[in-house]
C-alpha positions in Angstrom: -20.3 9.8 -70.3 -17.6 7.9 -72.2 -17.3 5.4 -69.4 -21.1 4.9 -69.5 -21.1 4.3 -73.3 -18.2 1.8 -72.9 -20.1 -0.1 -70.3 -23.2 -0.1 -72.5 -21.3 -1.3 -75.5 -19.7 -4.1 -73.4 -23.2 -5.1 -72.2 -24.6 -5.2 -75.7 -21.7 -7.4 -76.9 -22.1 -9.7 -73.9 -25.8 -10.0 -74.7 -25.1 -10.8 -78.4 -22.5 -13.4 -77.5 -24.8 -15.1 -75.1 -27.2 -16.3 -77.8 -27.0 -16.9 -81.5 -28.7 -17.1 -84.9 -28.3 -18.9 -88.2 -25.5 -17.0 -90.2 -25.2 -19.2 -93.3 -26.5 -22.2 -95.2 -24.7 -24.9 -97.2 -26.6 -26.5 -100.1 -25.1 -28.9 -102.6 -21.6 -27.7 -101.6 -22.4 -24.0 -102.1 -22.4 -21.6 -99.1 -25.1 -18.9 -98.9 -24.3 -16.1 -96.6 -27.1 -15.4 -94.2 -28.6 -12.2 -92.7 -26.4 -10.0 -90.5 -28.8 -8.7 -87.8 -26.4 -6.1 -86.4 -25.6 -4.5 -89.7 -27.7 -2.1 -91.7 -30.4 -3.8 -93.8 -29.4 -1.7 -96.7 -27.5 -3.7 -99.3 -28.0 -7.1 -97.7 -28.8 -9.7 -100.4 -29.4 -13.1 -99.0 -31.7 -16.2 -99.0 -32.3 -15.7 -95.3 -35.3 -13.7 -94.1 -34.2 -10.6 -92.1 -34.1 -10.7 -88.3 -33.0 -8.0 -85.8 -30.9 -9.7 -83.1 -29.5 -12.9 -81.6 -31.8 -12.4 -78.5 -34.4 -15.0 -77.7 -38.2 -14.9 -78.2 -39.7 -15.6 -74.8 -43.3 -16.3 -75.7 -44.5 -19.4 -77.6 -47.3 -17.2 -79.1 -45.2 -14.2 -80.0 -46.1 -12.6 -83.4 -42.4 -13.1 -84.3 -42.2 -16.8 -83.5 -42.3 -17.8 -87.2 -39.1 -16.3 -88.5 -37.9 -14.0 -85.8 -39.3 -11.0 -87.6 -42.6 -9.5 -88.8 -43.2 -12.2 -91.4 -41.9 -10.2 -94.3 -39.1 -10.9 -96.8 -36.0 -8.7 -97.0 -35.6 -5.7 -99.3 -33.4 -7.7 -101.8 -34.6 -11.2 -101.0 -33.1 -14.2 -102.8 -34.1 -17.9 -102.9 -31.7 -20.9 -103.2 -32.5 -23.8 -105.6 -32.4 -27.2 -103.9 -33.3 -30.6 -105.2 -35.7 -32.7 -103.2 -33.9 -35.4 -101.3 -30.7 -33.3 -100.8 -29.3 -31.9 -97.6 -29.2 -28.4 -96.3 -26.9 -27.4 -93.5 -27.6 -24.3 -91.3 -24.6 -22.8 -89.5 -24.3 -20.6 -86.5 -21.3 -18.4 -85.6 -22.0 -18.9 -81.8 -24.2 -20.9 -79.5 -23.9 -21.4 -75.8 -27.0 -23.3 -74.5 -26.8 -27.1 -74.2 -30.3 -28.1 -73.1 -33.1 -28.1 -75.6 -34.3 -29.4 -78.9 -33.5 -28.5 -82.5 -36.3 -28.5 -85.1 -36.4 -27.8 -88.8 -39.7 -26.8 -90.5 -40.8 -26.0 -94.0 -43.8 -24.1 -95.4 -45.0 -24.1 -99.0 -45.7 -20.6 -100.4 -48.7 -19.9 -102.5 -46.9 -18.5 -105.4 -43.9 -16.3 -104.6 -42.3 -16.7 -101.2 -41.0 -13.2 -101.4 -44.5 -11.9 -101.4 -45.7 -14.3 -98.7 -46.0 -13.4 -95.0 -44.5 -16.3 -92.9 -47.3 -15.9 -90.3 -50.0 -16.9 -92.7 -48.3 -20.1 -93.9 -48.8 -23.7 -92.8 -45.6 -25.3 -91.4 -44.5 -29.0 -91.4 -41.5 -30.5 -89.6 -38.8 -32.3 -91.6 -36.3 -32.9 -88.8 -35.9 -32.8 -85.0 -33.3 -33.7 -82.4 -34.5 -33.6 -78.8 -33.0 -35.4 -75.8 -30.5 -37.9 -77.4 -29.4 -39.6 -74.2 -29.2 -39.2 -70.4 -31.5 -37.2 -68.2 -33.2 -33.8 -68.8 -30.6 -31.6 -66.8 -27.5 -33.6 -67.7 -28.2 -35.4 -70.9 -27.1 -34.8 -74.5 -29.5 -32.6 -76.4 -29.8 -31.4 -80.0 -28.7 -27.9 -78.9 -25.6 -29.4 -77.3 -24.7 -30.9 -80.7 -25.1 -27.4 -82.3 -23.0 -26.0 -79.4 -20.2 -28.4 -80.4 -20.4 -28.2 -84.2 -22.2 -24.9 -84.8 -24.2 -26.5 -87.5 -27.2 -28.8 -88.1 -28.0 -30.8 -91.3 -31.4 -31.8 -92.4 -32.7 -33.6 -95.6 -35.4 -32.1 -97.8 -37.9 -35.0 -98.2 -37.4 -36.6 -101.6 -41.2 -36.9 -102.0 -41.8 -33.2 -101.5 -43.5 -31.4 -104.4 -41.5 -28.9 -106.3 -42.2 -25.2 -105.6 -41.3 -22.3 -103.4 -40.8 -22.9 -99.7 -39.6 -21.3 -96.5 -37.3 -23.4 -94.3 -37.2 -22.6 -90.6 -34.5 -23.7 -88.1 -35.3 -23.3 -84.4 -33.3 -23.8 -81.3 -35.3 -24.0 -78.1 -33.2 -23.3 -75.0 -34.5 -24.8 -71.8 -31.7 -23.9 -69.4 -33.7 -21.4 -67.4 -36.5 -22.9 -65.4 -40.0 -22.2 -66.8 -38.5 -19.6 -69.1 -38.2 -21.1 -72.6 -36.1 -19.3 -75.2 -36.9 -19.6 -78.9 -34.3 -18.9 -81.6 -35.9 -19.3 -85.0 -34.6 -18.1 -88.4 -35.9 -18.7 -91.9 -34.6 -18.8 -95.5 -36.2 -19.1 -98.9 -35.9 -22.2 -101.1 -37.0 -23.2 -104.6 -37.4 -27.0 -104.4 -36.9 -28.9 -107.7 -37.7 -32.5 -108.7 -39.4 -34.4 -105.9 -42.4 -36.7 -105.8 -45.2 -34.2 -105.9 -46.4 -34.7 -102.3 -47.2 -32.2 -99.6 -48.2 -33.0 -96.0 -51.7 -32.3 -94.6 -53.8 -32.7 -91.5 -51.9 -33.2 -88.2 -48.5 -32.5 -89.8 -49.4 -28.9 -90.3 -49.3 -26.0 -87.8 -49.4 -22.2 -87.9 -46.7 -20.1 -86.3 -47.8 -18.4 -84.2 -50.6 -20.8 -83.2 -48.8 -24.2 -83.2 -47.2 -23.8 -79.9 -48.6 -23.2 -76.4 -46.8 -21.5 -73.5 -48.4 -24.2 -71.3 -47.0 -27.1 -73.3 -45.1 -29.2 -70.7 -42.2 -29.6 -73.2 -41.9 -25.8 -73.5 -42.8 -24.4 -70.0 -40.7 -26.8 -67.9 -38.1 -26.9 -65.2 -35.3 -29.4 -66.0 -33.8 -29.0 -62.6 -36.4 -30.7 -60.4 -35.8 -34.0 -58.7 -38.3 -35.6 -61.1 -36.5 -34.2 -64.1 -33.2 -35.6 -62.8 -34.7 -39.1 -63.3 -36.4 -38.4 -66.6 -34.8 -39.8 -69.8 -37.5 -39.0 -72.3 -38.7 -35.7 -73.9 -41.4 -35.0 -76.5 -40.2 -32.3 -78.9 -42.9 -29.6 -79.3 -44.9 -29.4 -82.5 -46.2 -32.0 -85.0 -44.6 -35.3 -86.0 -41.8 -35.2 -88.5 -43.1 -35.6 -92.1 -40.9 -37.9 -94.1 -42.8 -37.9 -97.3 -45.3 -40.7 -96.6 
């Protein structure tokens, strides 16, 4: 019995260390501790939306694809103030997958973000890093940079209108053929200053809804002979909105 429990515990630890999630944010030199998915929700006070594990989401249309949860805020949800035009750095405590893109999205809340369900919001992309150089199986990817530094920095568009927003960091791991692994997490921000602009039209997507499992940039095999000769990759989702 005890041996079985030990094996199970070892398996769970191995599963947790095989993946990863955002564990903190740095904004204007201040570090905000993130959600701890393997601890009790009770007493956790953070700007990050709650999520349950470091395990991947395997479906592009999963109901949890927005923020790796049911769309709701935490029991003691906070928001961080950030000036438009400034940087935000997401940090991971672990990450092991080197093939795939990194994307950062934001969504404006109608009123309070704490009372907003992330699944009902419209998301726009503010940053992405796909295949930086080389070929699909052996090149340098955005997720490889996260693997090396355990962080990713994006800039809040200086033209963005002030207000309450969610920010969403997503790692998409493509190391298993035709089995994409999504790792999204969200946090709440109050943007100050800015230029009063918000994106519209083709810049906006719903999550779920904005991705398709049949998207060739999502459901792909990077180990085919053709992939070994391919040096370009289109990051899923809309174009990056830079405030124009």
